[in-house]
C-alpha positions as CSV (number, residue, x, y, z in Angstrom):
1,M,108.2,76.8,117.9
2,A,109.3,78.7,114.9
3,K,112.7,80.7,115.5
4,V,111.4,83.7,114.0
5,L,107.9,85.3,114.6
6,I,107.0,88.0,111.7
7,V,104.1,90.1,112.8
8,T,102.1,92.1,110.0
9,R,99.6,94.8,111.1
10,T,97.1,95.6,108.4
11,K,93.7,97.0,107.7
12,N,91.8,96.8,104.4
13,R,95.0,97.0,102.3
14,E,95.0,93.8,100.5
15,I,96.7,94.9,97.7
16,L,99.7,95.8,99.9
17,L,99.4,92.9,102.1
18,K,99.6,90.5,99.0
19,R,102.9,92.0,98.3
20,A,104.1,91.8,101.7
21,I,103.3,87.9,101.9
22,E,105.3,87.7,98.6
23,S,108.2,89.3,100.4
24,I,107.9,86.9,103.5
25,N,107.7,83.8,101.1
26,S,110.6,84.6,99.1
27,Q,112.9,84.4,102.1
28,T,115.6,82.0,101.9
29,Y,115.4,81.3,105.5
30,T,112.2,79.2,106.2
31,D,112.2,78.8,110.0
32,W,109.5,81.5,110.6
33,H,105.8,81.6,111.5
34,H,103.7,84.7,110.2
35,V,101.0,86.5,112.1
36,I,98.7,88.8,110.4
37,V,96.9,91.1,112.6
38,N,93.8,92.5,110.9
39,D,93.3,95.6,113.1
40,G,89.6,96.3,112.5
41,G,89.5,95.6,109.0
42,N,87.1,93.8,106.9
43,P,87.9,90.0,107.3
44,G,86.8,89.0,103.9
45,R,89.5,91.2,102.4
46,I,92.2,89.1,104.3
47,K,90.7,85.9,103.2
48,E,91.0,87.3,99.6
49,A,94.4,88.0,100.0
50,I,95.3,84.5,101.1
51,I,93.0,82.5,99.7
52,E,95.1,81.2,96.5
53,L,98.5,81.0,98.5
54,S,100.0,77.6,98.9
55,E,99.2,75.0,101.8
56,T,102.9,75.4,102.9
57,Y,102.6,79.0,103.4
58,R,99.0,78.7,105.2
59,S,100.4,76.1,107.7
60,K,102.8,78.7,108.9
61,L,100.3,81.4,109.2
62,S,98.0,82.7,111.9
63,V,95.2,85.5,111.4
64,I,94.0,87.5,114.4
65,H,90.9,89.9,113.8
66,N,90.3,92.7,116.0
67,E,86.7,93.7,116.0
68,V,87.8,97.4,116.1
69,S,91.1,99.0,115.5
70,V,93.4,99.2,118.5
71,G,96.3,101.0,116.7
72,M,99.7,99.9,115.6
73,E,101.6,99.1,119.0
74,Q,98.7,97.2,120.8
75,A,98.3,95.2,117.4
76,S,102.0,94.7,117.4
77,N,101.7,93.2,121.1
78,I,98.8,91.3,120.4
79,G,100.5,89.5,117.5
80,I,103.8,88.9,119.4
81,T,102.2,87.4,122.4
82,S,100.1,85.2,120.4
83,C,102.9,82.8,119.3
84,D,106.3,81.8,121.0
85,S,109.6,82.2,119.1
86,E,113.1,83.0,119.8
87,F,113.3,86.2,117.6
88,I,110.7,88.6,116.5
89,T,110.3,91.2,113.4
90,I,107.7,93.5,112.3
91,H,106.8,93.2,108.8
92,D,104.2,96.1,107.9
93,D,101.9,95.4,105.1
94,D,103.3,98.0,102.8
95,D,107.1,97.1,103.2
96,T,109.3,94.5,101.7
97,W,112.6,92.4,102.3
98,H,115.2,91.4,99.9
99,P,115.0,87.5,99.8
100,K,118.3,87.0,102.0
101,F,117.3,89.6,104.9
102,L,116.2,86.7,107.3
103,E,119.1,84.6,106.5
104,R,121.5,87.4,106.9
105,A,119.7,88.8,110.1
106,I,119.5,85.4,111.9
107,E,123.1,84.7,111.1
108,T,124.4,87.9,112.4
109,L,122.2,87.6,115.6
110,Q,123.4,83.9,116.3
111,S,127.2,84.5,115.4
112,H,127.7,87.6,117.5
113,K,125.1,87.0,120.3
114,F,123.3,90.3,119.8
115,E,119.7,90.9,120.9
116,G,118.9,92.8,117.7
117,V,120.1,93.5,114.5
118,T,119.1,96.0,111.7
119,S,120.2,96.4,107.8
120,H,120.7,99.2,105.6
121,V,117.4,100.2,103.8
122,N,116.1,101.2,100.4
123,Q,113.4,103.9,100.6
124,I,110.9,103.4,97.7
125,F,108.4,106.2,96.6
126,E,105.4,104.9,95.0
127,E,101.8,105.5,94.2
128,I,98.7,103.3,93.9
129,I,96.9,104.1,90.8
130,N,93.8,102.1,89.7
131,N,94.5,99.1,92.1
132,R,98.1,98.9,90.7
133,I,101.6,99.8,92.6
134,I,103.4,102.1,90.6
135,I,107.3,102.7,91.8
136,K,108.3,106.4,91.2
137,R,112.0,106.3,92.4
138,K,114.2,104.9,95.3
139,R,117.2,106.1,97.3
140,Y,119.5,105.1,100.1
141,F,117.7,105.5,103.3
142,D,121.1,106.2,105.3
143,P,124.4,105.1,103.9
144,L,126.5,105.9,107.1
145,L,124.4,103.9,109.5
146,N,126.9,101.8,111.4
147,N,127.4,99.7,114.7
148,R,128.2,102.6,116.8
149,L,124.6,103.8,116.7
150,S,123.6,104.5,120.4
151,Y,120.4,105.8,122.3
152,I,121.9,109.4,122.4
153,H,121.6,109.4,118.5
154,L,117.8,108.5,118.6
155,Q,116.8,111.4,121.0
156,N,116.1,113.6,117.8
157,K,115.6,111.0,115.2
158,N,114.6,107.2,114.6
159,Y,117.8,106.1,112.6
160,F,116.4,102.5,111.7
161,L,112.9,101.2,111.0
162,P,110.8,98.2,111.9
163,I,111.1,96.6,108.5
164,S,114.8,96.2,108.9
165,F,114.9,95.1,112.6
166,V,115.0,91.8,114.1
167,F,115.2,91.5,117.8
168,S,115.1,88.8,120.4
169,R,112.1,87.9,122.6
170,K,114.2,88.3,125.6
171,A,114.6,92.0,124.8
172,Y,111.0,92.4,124.2
173,N,110.1,90.7,127.3
174,Q,112.5,92.8,129.5
175,L,111.3,96.1,127.7
176,C,107.7,95.2,128.3
177,G,106.8,95.4,124.8
178,F,105.5,98.2,122.7
179,D,104.2,101.2,124.5
180,E,100.4,101.5,123.4
181,V,99.9,105.0,124.3
182,F,101.7,105.9,121.0
183,E,99.5,106.0,117.9
184,V,102.7,106.6,115.9
185,C,106.1,106.9,116.9
186,G,106.0,103.7,119.1
187,D,108.8,101.9,116.9
188,W,110.9,105.1,117.8
189,D,110.1,104.6,121.4
190,F,110.8,100.9,121.3
191,H,114.0,101.4,119.5
192,Y,115.3,104.2,121.8
193,R,114.3,101.8,125.0
194,F,116.2,99.0,123.2
195,L,119.4,100.9,122.6
196,Q,119.4,101.9,126.4
197,R,120.1,98.4,127.2
198,Y,121.5,96.5,124.2
199,R,123.9,96.8,121.4
200,L,122.7,96.8,117.9
201,A,124.3,94.9,115.0
202,V,124.1,96.8,111.6
203,I,124.3,94.6,108.3
204,K,125.6,97.2,105.8
205,E,123.5,95.9,103.0
206,R,120.2,97.1,101.7
207,L,118.1,94.1,102.4
208,A,115.0,95.9,103.5
209,N,112.7,98.3,101.7
210,Y,110.7,101.2,103.2
211,H,107.9,102.2,101.0
212,V,106.3,105.7,100.9
213,R,103.1,106.9,99.5
214,S,102.2,110.4,99.8
215,S,99.1,110.2,97.4
216,V,96.8,107.7,96.2
217,A,94.4,107.8,93.2
218,N,91.4,105.6,93.0
219,T,92.0,103.5,95.9
220,Q,91.5,103.5,99.7
221,P,93.0,106.6,101.8
222,D,94.3,104.0,104.2
223,S,97.0,103.3,101.8
224,I,98.9,106.7,102.6
225,N,101.5,106.3,104.9
226,S,100.8,107.5,108.7
227,V,104.4,109.4,108.4
228,K,102.6,111.8,105.9
229,N,100.1,112.9,108.8
230,K,102.5,115.8,110.3
231,L,100.2,116.8,113.1
232,L,99.9,113.3,114.5
233,H,103.8,113.0,114.0
234,K,104.4,116.1,116.1
235,K,101.9,115.3,118.8
236,Y,103.4,111.9,119.5
237,S,107.0,113.1,119.1
238,N,106.4,115.6,121.9
239,L,105.1,112.8,123.9
240,F,108.2,110.9,123.0
241,Y,110.6,113.9,124.3
242,T,108.5,114.3,127.4
243,K,108.5,110.5,128.3
244,H,112.3,110.6,127.8
245,N,113.0,114.0,129.3
246,I,114.7,115.0,126.1
247,N,115.1,118.6,124.9
248,P,114.2,118.4,121.1
249,N,116.3,121.6,120.4
250,S,119.4,120.1,122.0
251,N,121.1,118.5,119.1
252,R,121.5,120.9,116.1
253,F,123.6,118.3,114.2
254,I,120.4,116.3,113.4
255,V,119.1,119.4,111.4
256,L,122.7,119.8,109.6
257,Y,122.8,116.0,109.0
258,D,119.5,115.5,107.3
259,G,119.6,118.9,105.4
260,V,123.0,118.9,104.1
261,V,125.2,115.8,104.6
262,L,122.7,113.0,104.1
263,K,121.3,115.0,101.1
264,I,124.8,115.0,99.6
265,I,125.6,111.3,100.3
266,R,122.3,110.2,99.1
267,Q,123.2,112.1,95.7
268,F,126.5,110.4,95.6
269,Y,125.1,106.9,95.6
270,R,122.2,107.9,93.1
271,L,125.0,108.8,90.6
272,I,127.1,105.8,91.1
273,S,124.3,103.5,90.9
274,K,123.3,104.7,87.5
């Protein structure tokens, strides 16, 4: 049994999937098993993405093919329940890690007895043009994220991301996994329920990369992030509020923080990083 189970959900995005696999293979921490859940995509395209990879990697890989797409949260649950492990993380096919992400995350979890840990994040804006990934710019996702984060903060916004989050199987089981009702925002719901029961450790280093694409030229439309589908997100944000009995207009500070404070802080970090 590997210490960490890494689950990647994908569908016909082998360009991005290859990059995600490189991110996993580059980790200095090596006690992991990788499960790729092909959620209704062409199995041949998964084979194309992994055929030339090393035997060492393929010995630590499982691939699950769903004949039809079942959605992100059910795909997550399928991958997680397919293998045993002490810890779990979701590495989506379009995101990446710093090579020391898992090493620092597992070190933090084991030394402080937390059930979950997240790191700070780079948000990277990119496009796919003629089957090439072009990085346009990046920014600090949230420089102020800290150990005082509670579920109250998540009532209006998801402050941390799947790519930066490692959690225990114990917590996953006690929370009954991801809610499969959600087409999107299922990570927000899981994170909210997690913080209702457990403390979250925060590593104040940018060890995870959240990649965003709003437009794609000469490639599959599936490569555009689901976060860009505003109507779908509004629908499932409302479901989140209803499920947890939250008034979405109760915390105006979130609007102020995102619109003013966070914008100023990001600009400061952009200036000092030049």
